Residue frames relative to the residue before (quaternion, step in Angstrom):
aa qw qx qy qz dx dy dz
M 1.0000 0.0000 0.0000 0.0000 0.00 0.00 0.00
Y 0.4397 -0.6666 0.5230 0.2979 3.66 -0.82 0.99
T 0.0883 -0.8134 0.5743 0.0278 3.61 -0.91 0.68
L 0.6047 -0.5314 0.4559 0.3796 3.58 -1.30 0.45
H 0.6011 0.5286 -0.4060 0.4410 3.58 0.96 -0.71
L 0.6516 0.4620 -0.3751 0.4705 3.77 0.68 -0.76
Q 0.6689 0.5117 -0.3574 0.4038 3.67 0.69 -0.76
L 0.7196 0.4489 -0.2631 0.4597 3.56 1.04 -0.88
L 0.5721 0.5772 -0.3663 0.4532 3.46 1.36 -0.29
T 0.5634 0.5277 -0.3286 0.5441 3.52 1.31 -0.54
L 0.6626 0.5252 -0.3183 0.4287 3.67 1.01 -0.77
S 0.5844 0.6102 -0.2947 0.4463 3.47 1.36 -0.81
T 0.6874 0.5130 -0.2211 0.4641 3.40 0.89 -1.32
N 0.7364 0.4147 -0.2578 0.4683 3.55 0.87 -0.91
M 0.5460 0.5885 -0.3962 0.4457 3.60 1.22 -0.28
N 0.6606 0.5078 -0.3159 0.4539 3.49 1.02 -0.78
M 0.6959 0.4069 -0.2574 0.5329 3.45 1.25 -0.14
A 0.2619 0.8286 -0.4561 0.1919 3.51 1.29 0.53
N 0.6444 0.5618 -0.3448 0.3875 3.55 1.17 -0.44
K 0.5657 0.6064 -0.3470 0.4380 3.42 1.41 -0.17
T 0.4941 -0.7064 0.4296 0.2688 3.69 -0.66 0.99
T 0.3722 -0.6963 0.5699 0.2275 3.50 -1.23 0.75
I 0.7504 0.2389 -0.1596 0.5953 3.60 1.04 -0.71
Q 0.2514 -0.7735 0.5609 0.1548 3.63 -0.61 1.02
I 0.3075 -0.6887 0.6318 0.1787 3.61 -1.07 1.06
K 0.3416 -0.7721 0.5068 0.1741 3.50 -0.70 1.18
R 0.8051 -0.0673 0.0225 0.5889 3.62 1.26 -0.53
S 0.4387 -0.7711 0.4114 0.2088 3.39 -0.94 0.61
T 0.7601 0.1682 -0.1679 0.6047 3.49 1.37 0.05
Y 0.5277 -0.6211 0.4810 0.3230 3.79 -1.13 0.71
R 0.0149 -0.7966 0.6036 0.0306 3.49 -0.87 0.84
H 0.7572 -0.1881 0.1375 0.6102 3.55 1.16 -0.83
G 0.7732 0.4288 -0.2783 0.3753 3.36 -1.34 0.18
D 0.8361 -0.1570 0.0675 0.5213 3.77 -0.59 -0.72
L 0.2161 -0.7780 0.5876 0.0527 3.46 -0.35 1.39
Y 0.6342 0.5264 -0.3737 0.4254 3.71 0.93 -0.42
R 0.6622 0.4577 -0.3281 0.4943 3.50 1.16 -0.78
A 0.6383 0.4807 -0.3907 0.4570 3.75 0.84 -0.63
L 0.6598 0.4640 -0.3605 0.4684 3.71 0.78 -0.44
L 0.6393 0.5247 -0.3130 0.4669 3.60 1.04 -0.55
D 0.6912 0.4813 -0.3032 0.4457 3.34 0.96 -0.82
A 0.6115 0.5497 -0.3271 0.4658 3.45 1.17 -0.71
A 0.6167 0.5357 -0.2984 0.4937 3.65 1.06 -0.81
V 0.6869 0.4959 -0.3055 0.4346 3.48 0.78 -0.93
Q 0.5973 0.5760 -0.3126 0.4623 3.56 1.11 -0.76
L 0.6884 0.4895 -0.2527 0.4719 3.45 0.97 -1.05
A 0.6291 0.5238 -0.3437 0.4601 3.57 1.14 -0.71
R 0.6056 0.5884 -0.3285 0.4232 3.54 1.05 -0.83
K 0.7032 0.4956 -0.2482 0.4453 3.50 1.07 -0.97
G 0.8627 0.0546 0.0564 0.4995 3.40 0.96 -1.15
G 0.5823 -0.5778 0.3985 0.4102 3.62 1.12 0.41
A 0.7908 -0.2926 0.2564 0.4725 3.60 -1.43 -0.25
E 0.6259 0.5827 -0.3601 0.3729 3.60 0.73 -0.81
A 0.6705 0.4990 -0.2911 0.4655 3.49 1.12 -0.81
V 0.6413 0.5472 -0.3284 0.4261 3.64 0.95 -0.47
V 0.1912 0.7358 -0.6100 0.2233 3.45 -0.09 1.57
L 0.6083 -0.6531 0.3557 0.2771 3.31 -1.07 1.13
R 0.5920 0.5748 -0.3282 0.4598 3.55 1.09 -0.70
E 0.6666 0.5196 -0.2393 0.4779 3.49 0.96 -1.16
V 0.6424 0.5124 -0.3319 0.4633 3.59 0.95 -1.00
T 0.6722 0.4956 -0.3276 0.4419 3.56 0.61 -0.99
R 0.6900 0.4737 -0.3141 0.4482 3.58 0.81 -0.85
Q 0.6393 0.4942 -0.3347 0.4847 3.60 1.04 -0.45
A 0.6734 0.5126 -0.2684 0.4601 3.42 1.20 -0.68
G 0.3951 -0.7443 0.4324 0.3207 3.53 1.48 -0.47
V 0.6263 0.4983 -0.3715 0.4706 3.50 1.07 0.85
S 0.6082 -0.5653 0.3622 0.4235 3.55 -1.08 0.40
P 0.7164 -0.5037 0.3278 0.3544 3.43 -1.35 0.62
N 0.6553 0.5070 -0.3161 0.4622 3.73 1.14 -0.85
A 0.6202 0.5884 -0.4137 0.3132 3.58 0.98 -0.34
A 0.5386 0.5903 -0.4207 0.4295 3.55 1.12 -0.35
Y 0.7254 0.4422 -0.3535 0.3915 3.75 0.68 -0.41
R 0.4144 0.6633 -0.4569 0.4237 3.45 1.24 0.55
H 0.7810 0.2809 -0.1109 0.5467 3.42 1.30 -0.54
F 0.7766 0.2087 -0.0970 0.5865 3.56 1.25 -0.78
A 0.4222 -0.7487 0.4474 0.2470 3.62 -0.57 1.10
D 0.7917 -0.1413 0.0522 0.5921 3.41 1.32 -0.60
R 0.7475 -0.3986 0.2300 0.4791 3.55 -1.07 -0.11
H 0.5786 0.5968 -0.3513 0.4309 3.54 1.11 -0.75
A 0.6506 0.5378 -0.2714 0.4625 3.60 1.00 -1.04
L 0.7171 0.4136 -0.3112 0.4668 3.54 0.94 -0.74
L 0.5865 0.5683 -0.3786 0.4356 3.57 1.21 -0.58
Q 0.6083 0.5306 -0.3520 0.4739 3.69 1.10 -0.77
A 0.6360 0.4982 -0.3585 0.4677 3.64 0.85 -0.90
V 0.6587 0.5246 -0.3328 0.4244 3.72 0.79 -0.87
S 0.6341 0.5603 -0.2808 0.4529 3.44 1.10 -1.14
M 0.7081 0.4540 -0.2752 0.4655 3.57 0.87 -0.75
A 0.6188 0.4845 -0.3691 0.4961 3.58 1.19 -0.52
A 0.5928 0.5437 -0.3751 0.4607 3.77 1.05 -0.64
Q 0.6104 0.5519 -0.3205 0.4692 3.53 0.93 -1.07
S 0.7129 0.4731 -0.3024 0.4202 3.57 0.73 -1.04
A 0.6010 0.5197 -0.3491 0.4969 3.69 1.11 -0.72
L 0.6650 0.4493 -0.3792 0.4606 3.71 0.84 -0.68
A 0.6179 0.5475 -0.3617 0.4331 3.70 0.93 -0.60
V 0.6380 0.5037 -0.3134 0.4910 3.52 1.06 -0.85
E 0.6207 0.5050 -0.3560 0.4827 3.71 0.89 -0.72
I 0.6763 0.5018 -0.3199 0.4341 3.62 0.89 -0.64
E 0.6241 0.5231 -0.2992 0.4973 3.45 1.17 -0.77
N 0.5928 0.5714 -0.3427 0.4524 3.55 0.95 -0.71
E 0.7067 0.4676 -0.2578 0.4643 3.44 0.86 -1.08
I 0.6109 0.5410 -0.3264 0.4769 3.61 1.00 -0.81
N 0.6798 0.4975 -0.3034 0.4453 3.60 0.98 -0.91
R 0.6472 0.5115 -0.3657 0.4310 3.68 1.13 -0.24
I 0.4465 0.6675 -0.4735 0.3619 3.54 1.23 -0.04
G 0.3923 -0.7337 0.4968 0.2470 3.57 -0.83 0.99
K 0.5667 -0.5875 0.4129 0.4040 3.62 -1.21 0.19
S 0.0163 0.8010 -0.5920 0.0877 3.42 -1.26 0.64
D 0.3982 -0.7332 0.4878 0.2565 3.60 -0.94 0.82
D 0.5230 0.5982 -0.3851 0.4695 3.61 1.49 -0.17
Q 0.2423 -0.7917 0.5452 0.1316 3.60 -0.26 1.17
L 0.6430 0.5176 -0.3526 0.4409 3.60 0.98 -0.60
E 0.6304 0.5054 -0.3430 0.4791 3.61 0.95 -0.84
L 0.6459 0.5440 -0.3063 0.4394 3.59 0.95 -0.98
A 0.6233 0.5320 -0.3004 0.4880 3.57 0.96 -0.85
R 0.6796 0.4541 -0.2698 0.5090 3.67 0.85 -0.97
A 0.6138 0.5170 -0.3383 0.4914 3.61 0.85 -0.65
R 0.6521 0.5612 -0.3004 0.4119 3.60 0.90 -0.69
L 0.6687 0.5375 -0.2124 0.4677 3.21 1.20 -1.13
R 0.6474 0.5401 -0.2283 0.4869 3.44 1.15 -0.84
A 0.6320 0.5541 -0.3049 0.4479 3.34 1.10 -0.77
V 0.6081 0.5525 -0.3261 0.4677 3.48 1.12 -0.89
G 0.7014 0.4819 -0.2846 0.4415 3.55 0.79 -0.93
T 0.6720 0.5085 -0.2994 0.4474 3.46 1.01 -0.92
A 0.6614 0.4862 -0.3168 0.4751 3.59 0.93 -0.80
Y 0.6103 0.5590 -0.3610 0.4297 3.63 0.99 -0.71
L 0.6945 0.4309 -0.2848 0.5009 3.66 0.86 -0.94
R 0.5931 0.5769 -0.3919 0.4024 3.57 1.01 -0.62
F 0.6390 0.5715 -0.2474 0.4515 3.48 1.02 -1.10
A 0.6637 0.5020 -0.3068 0.4620 3.45 0.87 -1.13
L 0.7492 0.4128 -0.2657 0.4446 3.52 0.72 -0.93
A 0.6745 0.4370 -0.3152 0.5047 3.68 0.91 -0.65
E 0.8047 0.1910 -0.1029 0.5526 3.78 0.75 -0.67
P 0.0045 0.8400 -0.5419 -0.0263 3.78 0.48 0.97
G 0.6212 0.5227 -0.3650 0.4558 3.65 1.06 -0.56
L 0.7157 0.4542 -0.2535 0.4660 3.63 0.84 -0.82
F 0.6163 0.5131 -0.3338 0.4954 3.53 1.25 -0.60
G 0.6426 0.4924 -0.3406 0.4782 3.55 0.87 -0.68
M 0.6702 0.5177 -0.2855 0.4487 3.60 1.04 -0.85
A 0.5945 0.6159 -0.3536 0.3771 3.49 1.02 -0.67
F 0.8254 0.1898 -0.0986 0.5225 3.40 1.18 -0.69
S 0.4092 0.7419 -0.4286 0.3136 3.53 1.25 0.57
V 0.6739 0.4467 -0.3033 0.5043 3.63 1.31 -0.31
P 0.4935 -0.6585 0.4629 0.3294 3.50 -0.76 0.78
N 0.0837 0.7719 -0.6132 0.1450 3.39 -0.95 1.20
D 0.2070 -0.7358 0.6123 0.2022 3.62 -1.09 -0.09
L 0.6823 -0.5213 0.3629 0.3618 3.47 -1.38 0.21
S 0.4892 0.6548 -0.4160 0.3985 3.59 1.29 -0.16
N 0.7250 0.4081 -0.2150 0.5114 3.58 1.29 -0.61
A 0.3468 0.7879 -0.4425 0.2513 3.57 1.45 0.15
D 0.6866 0.4624 -0.2690 0.4924 3.66 1.25 -0.44
N 0.3535 0.7464 -0.5098 0.2410 3.50 1.03 0.18
P 0.4618 -0.6950 0.4526 0.3144 3.69 -0.58 1.16
A 0.5912 0.6130 -0.3655 0.3756 3.70 0.99 -0.65
S 0.7116 0.4372 -0.1953 0.5141 3.49 1.34 -0.79
A 0.5534 0.6589 -0.3493 0.3710 3.52 1.28 0.01
G 0.4703 -0.6403 0.5262 0.3033 3.59 -1.24 0.35
E 0.8051 -0.2583 0.2709 0.4602 3.53 -1.37 -0.49
S 0.7307 0.4677 -0.2320 0.4399 3.47 1.06 -0.79
G 0.4994 -0.6637 0.4075 0.3794 3.44 1.52 -0.19
L 0.5968 0.4685 -0.3952 0.5178 3.57 1.22 0.35
T 0.4365 -0.6614 0.5519 0.2597 3.43 -1.27 0.66
A 0.7046 -0.4480 0.3245 0.4445 3.60 -1.30 0.11
Y 0.6513 0.5453 -0.2608 0.4589 3.51 1.09 -0.70
Q 0.6594 0.5225 -0.2564 0.4759 3.36 1.19 -0.74
L 0.6191 0.5039 -0.3329 0.5020 3.49 1.15 -0.92
L 0.5686 0.5720 -0.3830 0.4503 3.66 0.96 -0.69
G 0.7103 0.4708 -0.2560 0.4564 3.54 0.81 -1.13
T 0.6471 0.4704 -0.3665 0.4750 3.58 0.90 -0.61
A 0.5820 0.5682 -0.3566 0.4595 3.66 0.97 -0.53
L 0.7004 0.4691 -0.2605 0.4706 3.50 0.91 -0.78
D 0.6376 0.5211 -0.3270 0.4637 3.49 1.18 -0.63
K 0.6329 0.5228 -0.3399 0.4589 3.43 1.25 -0.64
L 0.5601 0.5555 -0.4116 0.4563 3.59 1.12 -0.41
I 0.6154 0.5752 -0.3194 0.4341 3.63 1.04 -0.82
E 0.6695 0.5054 -0.2450 0.4861 3.40 0.95 -1.25
A 0.7282 0.4028 -0.2740 0.4821 3.72 0.95 -0.63
G 0.4292 -0.7385 0.3873 0.3471 3.51 1.40 0.06
A 0.3845 0.6833 -0.5369 0.3114 3.64 0.93 0.96
I 0.7804 0.0689 -0.1392 0.6057 3.60 0.97 -0.12
T 0.5017 -0.6439 0.5089 0.2732 3.49 -1.50 0.45
Q 0.6384 -0.5089 0.4086 0.4081 3.53 -1.22 0.30
E 0.5854 0.5536 -0.3800 0.4543 3.66 0.97 -0.38
R 0.7079 0.4813 -0.2608 0.4463 3.41 0.92 -1.11
R 0.5664 0.6451 -0.3196 0.4011 3.47 1.24 -0.73
Q 0.6168 0.5836 -0.3729 0.3741 3.59 0.97 -0.69
F 0.8481 0.0691 -0.1408 0.5061 3.59 -0.89 1.08
A 0.3383 0.7841 -0.4785 0.2043 3.52 1.34 0.24
E 0.5848 0.5576 -0.3868 0.4443 3.57 1.08 -0.78
I 0.6838 0.4518 -0.3480 0.4552 3.83 0.66 -0.84
F 0.6210 0.5575 -0.3603 0.4169 3.55 0.79 -0.58
A 0.7476 0.3706 -0.2178 0.5062 3.50 0.75 -1.16
W 0.6257 0.5149 -0.3771 0.4486 3.69 0.91 -0.56
S 0.6241 0.5374 -0.3776 0.4232 3.70 0.89 -0.88
A 0.6814 0.5413 -0.2940 0.3954 3.53 0.84 -1.21
V 0.7285 0.4672 -0.2460 0.4364 3.54 0.75 -1.05
H 0.6545 0.5191 -0.2587 0.4850 3.41 1.12 -1.10
G 0.6450 0.5261 -0.3129 0.4575 3.64 0.88 -0.81
F 0.6298 0.5286 -0.3230 0.4687 3.51 1.04 -0.82
A 0.6131 0.5703 -0.3046 0.4540 3.54 0.94 -1.11
K 0.7058 0.4703 -0.2758 0.4524 3.59 0.64 -1.20
L 0.6864 0.4690 -0.3283 0.4484 3.59 0.91 -0.80
M 0.6480 0.4909 -0.3478 0.4671 3.63 1.02 -0.38
L 0.6929 0.4746 -0.2705 0.4707 3.64 1.20 -0.66
E 0.8492 0.1707 -0.0064 0.4996 3.55 0.91 -1.02
G 0.7212 0.4463 -0.2654 0.4585 3.54 1.22 -0.25
P 0.7894 -0.3198 0.2548 0.4579 3.47 -1.40 -0.53
L 0.6191 0.4755 -0.4184 0.4643 3.77 1.03 0.10
R 0.3335 0.7339 -0.5341 0.2546 3.76 1.09 0.33
S 0.6622 0.5296 -0.3261 0.4179 3.63 1.07 -0.58
L 0.4659 0.6503 -0.4715 0.3711 3.61 1.14 0.01
D 0.4024 -0.6830 0.5752 0.2018 3.41 -1.17 0.91
K 0.6791 -0.5212 0.3080 0.4151 3.56 -1.17 0.32
T 0.5891 0.5269 -0.3769 0.4830 3.60 1.06 -0.57
Q 0.7124 0.4340 -0.3159 0.4520 3.62 0.60 -0.95
A 0.5712 0.5891 -0.3615 0.4427 3.60 1.10 -0.60
E 0.6686 0.5039 -0.2915 0.4627 3.57 0.91 -1.05
V 0.6392 0.5668 -0.2987 0.4254 3.61 0.90 -1.02
I 0.6952 0.4972 -0.2367 0.4620 3.33 0.90 -1.21
G 0.6498 0.5062 -0.2942 0.4848 3.48 0.92 -1.12
Q 0.6834 0.4617 -0.3603 0.4360 3.70 0.67 -0.61
R 0.6430 0.5080 -0.3406 0.4609 3.56 0.99 -0.68
L 0.6141 0.5880 -0.3201 0.4180 3.51 1.05 -0.86
I 0.6911 0.4747 -0.2463 0.4862 3.60 0.87 -1.21
D 0.6120 0.5441 -0.3389 0.4632 3.59 1.20 -0.60
V 0.6329 0.5600 -0.2859 0.4517 3.51 1.09 -0.94
V 0.6125 0.5687 -0.2930 0.4644 3.49 1.12 -1.13
E 0.7146 0.5066 -0.2415 0.4176 3.44 0.78 -1.24
R 0.7114 0.4547 -0.2390 0.4796 3.54 0.96 -0.89
G 0.6497 0.5572 -0.2546 0.4502 3.57 1.29 -0.53
L 0.5817 0.6035 -0.3677 0.4027 3.50 1.18 -0.30
């Protein structure tokens, strides 16, 4: 049987590799070709180190090796740049979730697979928050709403965003008979709020004093509570 302990063991292993980047920056300065990508890569690198506050147009252009006015060819203002970086961060989060889902072993037990998929979403979400706090904060720093949750720029390799991957996991629980259609309503919001809130409390709130072991244990219990509460 797949267990939360196994999922959090994966979390522990990957947290030890937190210094490894999620988004690879292909070049540090712009030379030719795709100026938009060069600027976005530079902005993502700044966000990784310092969150949204570090993403400043003048510094982005300096990092990309172009004049400050060059950014306005692709981004009307700083807000437009922040939106693009936010979507790139959301895409990186979606990829992390997809990778965790792909680690689930094969089984003929559809119910257990569905439960493992939901746990994978929560586990990857917490891992990304702890490994990439700058990008995690950046992902949700720009005002947005769920109507934009299907933006391709925010999606992972599967074409699904993190929010859609959560929704798919919940749909699988219905197919496996774990929850009813009535209980399915708004389930994304309940599950997302719980895990995201815990991540924020660990990164910015009173739970910052938790050590890695404590965070893992509490994260395990939280995902278990979410699963049983649906």
